[in-house]
PAZAPA-4460 file (N, C-alpha, C; in steps of 0.05 Angstrom, whole numbers, plus 32768, in hexadecimal, padded with zeros to 4 digits):
% residues 180
    n_x    n_y    n_z   ca_x   ca_y   ca_z    c_x    c_y    c_z   seq   type   mol
   81D9   8456   873A   81D5   8468   8729   81DB   8487   873A     1      M     A
   81E5   8498   872F   81E7   84B3   8739   81D4   84C4   873B     2      S     A
   81D5   84DB   8749   81C4   84EF   874A   81BE   84FD   872D     3      F     A
   81D4   84FE   8720   81D2   850E   8700   81C0   84F8   86F3     4      V     A
   81C6   84DB   86F5   81B4   84C8   86E6   8193   84CA   86EE     5      D     A
   818E   84CC   870E   8175   84D3   8711   8166   84ED   8707     6      D     A
   8173   84FD   86FE   816B   8517   86FC   8168   8514   86D6     7      V     A
   8179   8509   86CA   8174   8506   86AF   815F   84F0   86A8     8      V     A
   815D   84D8   86B8   814A   84CB   86B5   812A   84D5   86B2     9      S     A
   8124   84EB   86BE   810B   84F5   86BD   8107   850B   86A7    10      V     A
   811A   850D   869A   811E   8521   8685   8106   8517   866F    11      L     A
   80FF   852D   865E   80EC   8525   8644   8104   8514   8633    12      P     A
   80F9   8501   8624   8109   84F0   8613   811E   84FE   8605    13      R     A
   8118   8514   85F4   812C   851E   85E3   8142   852E   85F7    14      P     A
   8139   8539   860E   8150   8545   861D   8163   8533   862B    15      L     A
   8152   8519   8632   815D   8506   863E   8177   84F5   862B    16      R     A
   816C   84F6   8612   8182   84E5   8600   819B   84FA   85FC    17      E     A
   8194   8513   85F5   81A9   8529   85F9   81BB   8527   860E    18      M     A
   81B1   8525   862C   81BD   8525   8643   81D1   850B   8640    19      A     A
   81C6   84F5   863D   81D4   84DD   8638   81EE   84DF   8626    20      Y     A
   81EB   84EB   860D   81FE   84EF   85FC   8214   8505   8602    21      R     A
   820B   8516   8612   821C   852A   861C   8226   8528   863E    22      H     A
   8224   8512   8646   8226   850F   8661   823F   8515   8670    23      H     A
   8256   850E   865C   826B   851E   8667   826E   8540   8668    24      E     A
   8266   8548   8655   8262   8566   8655   8250   8570   866A    25      L     A
   823C   855F   8677   8227   856B   8689   823A   8563   86A6    26      I     A
   824A   854F   86A6   8256   854B   86BF   826B   855F   86C4    27      K     A
   827C   8562   86AD   8292   8576   86A8   8285   8594   86B9    28      F     A
   826B   8597   86AE   8263   85B2   86B3   8258   85BA   86D2    29      A     A
   8251   859E   86DA   824B   859D   86FC   8260   85A0   8706    30      I     A
   827A   8595   8701   8290   8596   870F   829F   85B3   8709    31      V     A
   829B   85BB   86F7   82A0   85D9   86F2   828D   85EB   8705    32      G     A
   8273   85EA   8704   8267   85F9   8715   8271   85F6   873A    33      A     A
   8277   85DD   873E   8281   85DB   8755   829B   85E8   875E    34      T     A
   82AE   85E4   874A   82C6   85EE   874D   82C6   860F   8747    35      T     A
   82B4   8618   873B   82AB   8635   873C   82A7   863D   8757    36      F     A
   829A   8632   8762   8290   863C   8780   82AC   863A   8794    37      V     A
   82B8   8623   8790   82D1   8623   879F   82E7   863C   8798    38      I     A
   82E5   863B   877D   82F9   8654   876D   82EE   866E   877A    39      D     A
   82D5   8679   8772   82D1   8693   877C   82CE   8695   879A    40      S     A
   82CA   867F   87AC   82CC   8680   87C9   82E7   8689   87D1    41      G     A
   82FA   8676   87C8   8314   867D   87D1   831F   869B   87C7    42      F     A
   8318   86A1   87AF   831E   86BA   87A0   8315   86D0   87AF    43      F     A
   8300   86D6   87B7   82F3   86EC   87C7   82FD   86E9   87E4    44      Y     A
   82FC   86D4   87ED   830D   86CF   880C   8328   86DC   8806    45      A     A
   8338   86D4   87F5   8353   86E3   87F7   8353   86FA   87EC    46      L     A
   8344   8704   87DC   8344   871A   87CE   833B   8732   87E3    47      K     A
   8325   872A   87F5   831A   8740   880A   8327   8740   8821    48      W     A
   833E   8729   8823   834E   872F   8840   836A   8730   8837    49      T     A
   8379   871B   8835   8398   871C   8832   83A5   8725   881A    50      V     A
   8395   871E   8803   839E   8728   87EB   8391   8743   87DE    51      L     A
   8386   8753   87EB   837A   876A   87E1   8386   877B   87CA    52      T     A
   839E   877C   87CC   83AC   878A   87B7   83B3   8775   87A2    53      E     A
   83AF   875D   87A0   83BD   8749   8790   83A5   8734   8785    54      K     A
   8395   8740   8773   837C   872F   8767   8385   8719   8756    55      P     A
   8398   871C   8743   83A2   8705   8736   83AF   86F2   8747    56      V     A
   83C0   86F8   8759   83C9   86E8   876A   83B2   86D3   877B    57      T     A
   83A2   86E0   8784   8388   86D4   8793   837B   86C3   8782    58      A     A
   8379   86CD   8765   8369   86BB   8750   8379   86A0   874C    59      K     A
   8393   86A2   874A   83A5   868E   8744   83A3   8678   875B    60      I     A
   83A3   8683   8772   83A4   8674   8788   8384   8665   8788    61      I     A
   8373   8673   878A   835B   8665   8789   8351   8652   8771    62      S     A
   8360   865A   875A   835F   864A   873F   8371   8631   8748    63      G     A
   8386   8632   8753   8395   8613   8758   8382   8602   8768    64      V     A
   8376   860F   877D   836B   85FF   878E   8353   85F3   8781    65      I     A
   8344   8603   8772   832A   85F7   8764   8338   85E4   874C    66      A     A
   8349   85E4   873F   8359   85CE   872F   835D   85B5   873A    67      V     A
   836A   85B7   8757   836C   859E   8764   8352   858E   8768    68      I     A
   833C   85A3   8772   8322   8595   8776   8314   8589   875E    69      A     A
   831E   8597   8744   8314   8593   872B   831D   8577   8721    70      S     A
   8339   8576   8724   8343   8557   871F   833A   853C   872D    71      Y     A
   8337   8540   8744   832A   852E   8757   830B   8529   874C    72      I     A
   82FF   8540   8749   82DE   853A   8741   82DD   8531   871D    73      L     A
   82EF   8539   8711   82EB   8533   86F7   82FA   8518   86EF    74      N     A
   830C   850D   8701   8317   84EF   86F9   8304   84DE   870A    75      R     A
   82FA   84E8   871E   82E8   84CE   872C   82D0   84CE   8722    76      E     A
   82C5   84E5   8714   82A4   84E8   870C   82A2   84EF   86ED    77      W     A
   82AC   8508   86E5   82A5   8510   86CA   82AB   84FA   86B8    78      S     A
   82C8   84F9   86B9   82D9   84E5   86A0   82DF   84C9   86AD    79      F     A
   82CE   84C0   86C3   82D4   84A7   86D2   82D4   8492   86BD    80      K     A
   82CD   848E   86A9   82D0   8477   8693   82E0   847E   8683    81      N     A
   82F4   848E   867F   8303   8496   866E   8322   8491   8678    82      R     A
   833B   8497   866A   8351   849B   8670   8360   847C   8670    83      G     A
   836F   8471   8683   8380   8459   867B   839B   8460   867F    84      G     A
   83A3   8478   8682   83C0   8484   8688   83C8   847A   86A7    85      R     A
   83DF   847B   86A9   83E8   847B   86C3   83DE   8494   86D4    86      E     A
   83D4   8493   86EB   83CD   84A7   86F9   83E1   84BD   86FD    87      R     A
   83F9   84BD   8702   840D   84CE   8702   8410   84E2   86E4    88      H     A
   840D   84D1   86D1   840F   84DC   86B6   83F5   84EC   86B0    89      H     A
   83DB   84DE   86B6   83C2   84EF   86B2   83BF   8507   86C6    90      E     A
   83C6   8505   86DD   83CB   851D   86ED   83E1   8530   86E6    91      A     A
   83F3   852C   86DB   8409   8540   86D1   83FD   854D   86B8    92      L     A
   83F0   853F   86A4   83DC   854B   8690   83CB   8560   869A    93      L     A
   83B6   8552   86AA   83A1   8564   86B1   83AD   857E   86C3    94      F     A
   83C4   857E   86D1   83C8   8594   86DD   83D9   85A5   86C7    95      F     A
   83E5   859B   86B4   83F1   85AF   869E   83D7   85B7   8690    96      A     A
   83C3   85AD   8685   83AA   85B7   867D   839E   85CA   868E    97      V     A
   839B   85C4   86A5   8396   85D9   86B7   83A6   85F3   86BA    98      S     A
   83B8   85EB   86B8   83CF   8605   86BD   83CA   8618   86A3    99      G     A
   83C0   860D   868F   83C2   861C   8675   83A3   8628   8678   100      V     A
   8390   861A   8686   8377   8629   868B   8377   863B   86A0   101      G     A
   838D   8639   86B4   838B   8653   86C6   8394   8668   86B8   102      V     A
   83A9   8665   86A8   83B0   867D   869C   83A0   868B   8688   103      V     A
   8390   8678   8679   837D   8686   8668   8367   8695   8679   104      L     A
   835D   8686   8693   8349   8693   86A1   8354   86AC   86AD   105      S     A
   836D   86B2   86B3   8377   86CC   86BC   8382   86E1   86AB   106      N     A
   837F   86DB   868E   8386   86F1   867B   836E   8706   867C   107      I     A
   8350   8702   867D   833F   8717   8681   8341   8725   8697   108      P     A
   8348   8717   86B1   8348   8728   86CF   8360   8738   86CC   109      L     A
   8379   8732   86C3   8392   873F   86BE   838C   8757   86AD   110      W     A
   837D   8757   8699   8377   8768   8683   8364   877C   8692   111      I     A
   8351   8776   869F   833C   8788   86AF   8347   879A   86C5   112      S     A
   835C   8787   86D3   836E   8795   86EB   8381   87A9   86E0   113      S     A
   8392   879D   86D0   83A7   87B2   86C8   83AB   87BC   86AE   114      Y     A
   839A   87B2   869D   8399   87C6   8682   8383   87D9   8684   115      V     A
   8369   87D1   868B   8354   87E3   8691   8355   87F1   86B2   116      F     A
   8367   87E9   86BE   836D   87F4   86DA   8351   87F7   86EB   117      D     A
   8340   87E3   86E8   8326   87DF   86F6   832B   87D9   8712   118      L     A
   833D   87EC   8721   8345   87E4   873E   833C   87FC   874F   119      R     A
   8338   87F6   8767   8337   880E   8777   8352   881F   877E   120      Q     A
   8359   8837   8779   833E   884C   8784   8334   8857   8767   121      P     A
   833D   8849   8754   8332   8856   8738   8314   884D   872E   122      N     A
   830B   8839   873D   82F1   8837   873B   82E6   8829   8754   123      V     A
   82CC   882A   875D   82C2   8823   8771   82C4   8806   877B   124      S     A
   82C4   8800   8792   82C3   87E0   879C   82B1   87CA   878D   125      F     A
   8298   87D9   878D   8287   87CC   8779   828F   87C4   8757   126      T     A
   8297   87DD   874D   829D   87DA   8730   82B3   87C1   8733   127      V     A
   82C5   87C8   873E   82DF   87B7   8742   82D9   879C   8744   128      E     A
   82CA   8796   8756   82B9   8779   875B   82A9   876D   8743   129      N     A
   8298   877C   8739   828D   8775   8722   829E   8770   8709   130      V     A
   82B3   8780   8709   82C7   877D   86F3   82D6   8764   86F2   131      A     A
   82DB   875F   870A   82EF   8749   8715   82DE   872D   870D   132      D     A
   82C7   872D   8717   82B3   8719   8714   82B5   870F   86F2   133      F     A
   82AB   8724   86E6   82A0   8722   86C8   82BE   8716   86BE   134      V     A
   82D6   8727   86C1   82EE   871A   86B1   82F5   8702   86BD   135      S     A
   82F8   8700   86D6   8302   86E1   86DF   82F5   86C9   86DE   136      A     A
   82D8   86D0   86EA   82C6   86BD   86EA   82B5   86B9   86CF   137      F     A
   82AF   86CA   86C4   8298   86C8   86A6   82AF   86C2   8690   138      V     A
   82BC   86D3   868E   82CE   86CF   8675   82E7   86C1   8674   139      I     A
   82EE   86C3   868B   830B   86B3   8690   8303   868F   8692   140      G     A
   82ED   868A   86A5   82E3   8671   86A6   82DC   8665   868F   141      N     A
   82C8   8675   867E   82C2   866E   8666   82DA   8662   8656   142      F     A
   82ED   8679   8652   8304   866D   863F   8312   8653   8649   143      L     A
   8315   8655   8667   8322   863E   8674   830D   8621   866D   144      Q     A
   82F8   8625   8675   82E7   860D   8672   82E6   8600   8656   145      M     A
   82E3   8611   8641   82E5   860A   8626   82FB   85FD   861E   146      A     A
   8313   8606   8622   832C   85F9   861F   8332   85E0   862D   147      F     A
   832D   85DF   864D   832F   85CB   865B   831D   85B5   864E   148      R     A
   8302   85B7   864D   82F3   859B   8640   8302   858E   862A   149      F     A
   8309   85A2   8617   8314   8597   85FB   832C   8587   8603   150      W     A
   833D   8591   8616   8358   858C   8616   8355   8572   862E   151      A     A
   8344   856B   863E   833A   855A   864D   8337   8540   863E   152      M     A
   8322   8542   862A   831A   852E   861E   8332   8523   860B   153      R     A
   8341   8537   8606   8353   852F   85EC   836A   8521   85F6   154      R     A
   8374   8530   860C   8394   8528   8619   838D   851B   8633   155      W     A
   8380   8527   8645   8383   851D   8660   8374   8504   8664   156      V     A
   8358   8500   865D   8345   84EB   8663   833F   84E3   8644   157      F     A
   834F   84D7   8632   8347   84D3   8617   8334   84B5   8619   158      P     A
   8321   84B1   8606   8314   849E   8603   8321   8481   85F9   159      D     A
   8329   846E   860A   833A   845A   8603   832E   844C   85F1   160      E     A
   8314   8449   85EB   830A   8438   85D6   830C   8445   85BA   161      M     A
   830B   845D   85B5   8315   846B   859F   8332   8468   8591   162      T     A
   833D   8469   85A8   8360   8461   85A5   8366   8448   8599   163      E     A
   8356   8434   85A7   8356   841A   85A2   834E   8412   8588   164      L     A
   8337   841A   8583   832B   8419   8569   833C   8422   8550   165      E     A
   8348   843E   8555   835B   844A   8543   8374   8435   853C   166      A     A
   8380   842A   8552   8395   8414   8550   838D   83FB   8546   167      E     A
   8377   83F3   854B   836A   83DE   853D   8368   83E2   851F   168      L     A
   8358   83F3   8515   835B   83FA   84F6   8370   83FE   84EE   169      E     A
   838A   8408   84F8   839E   8410   84EB   83AC   83EF   84E9   170      E     A
   83AB   83E0   84FF   83B8   83C6   84FB   83A8   83B8   84E3   171      L     A
   838F   83B5   84E1   837E   83AA   84C8   838A   83B5   84B1   172      I     A
   838D   83CE   84B0   8397   83DB   8496   83B1   83CF   848E   173      E     A
   83C5   83D1   84A3   83DF   83C2   849A   83DC   83A8   8498   174      E     A
   83CA   8395   84A4   83CA   8377   849B   83BE   837A   847D   175      E     A
   83AD   8384   8479   839F   8384   845E   83B5   838E   8447   176      Q     A
   83C3   83A7   844D   83D7   83AC   8436   83F2   8397   8435   177      L     A
   83F6   8384   844E   8405   836E   844C   8402   8358   8439   178      G     A
   83E6   8359   843B   83DD   833B   8429   83D9   8344   840E   179      R     A
   83D6   835E   8409   83D4   8367   83EE   83EE   835E   83DB   180      S     A
***
């Protein structure tokens, strides 16, 4: 039994049932929170040191590091009971979907930095960093998270049983049509 299972087991019955129904989403969110810490830590470490003038480059580097951690955590925990593809195929799909997610997460930061020009010396250090945080980590991560959760379940870690049931139903229909 995992830590999450221990926590869920003490919830009131209606919440516990909802948590069991949405266990993948909860685990995906926990992985997201973990990779958020990784992403933001690397982003600010880079942005405040070696990439002061290049916030989008800092965000791309931090995003790539977070995506690698995300693959490992999602594969081994969030979507542990899904999949069935060969690992290299699954990893390729994961990183392709995550690449789209990185682009989505950087669009608000790019707009904030280069369209609205919320950079020093036009604004204060505080305004720049609040704008970066809201655009990259609130708006950008929300866009990325919604897209990635949908795409991970649909293409990267599909539910094998649903696919097998659909194939079986198709075979049964074909068999029944052949008898008619």
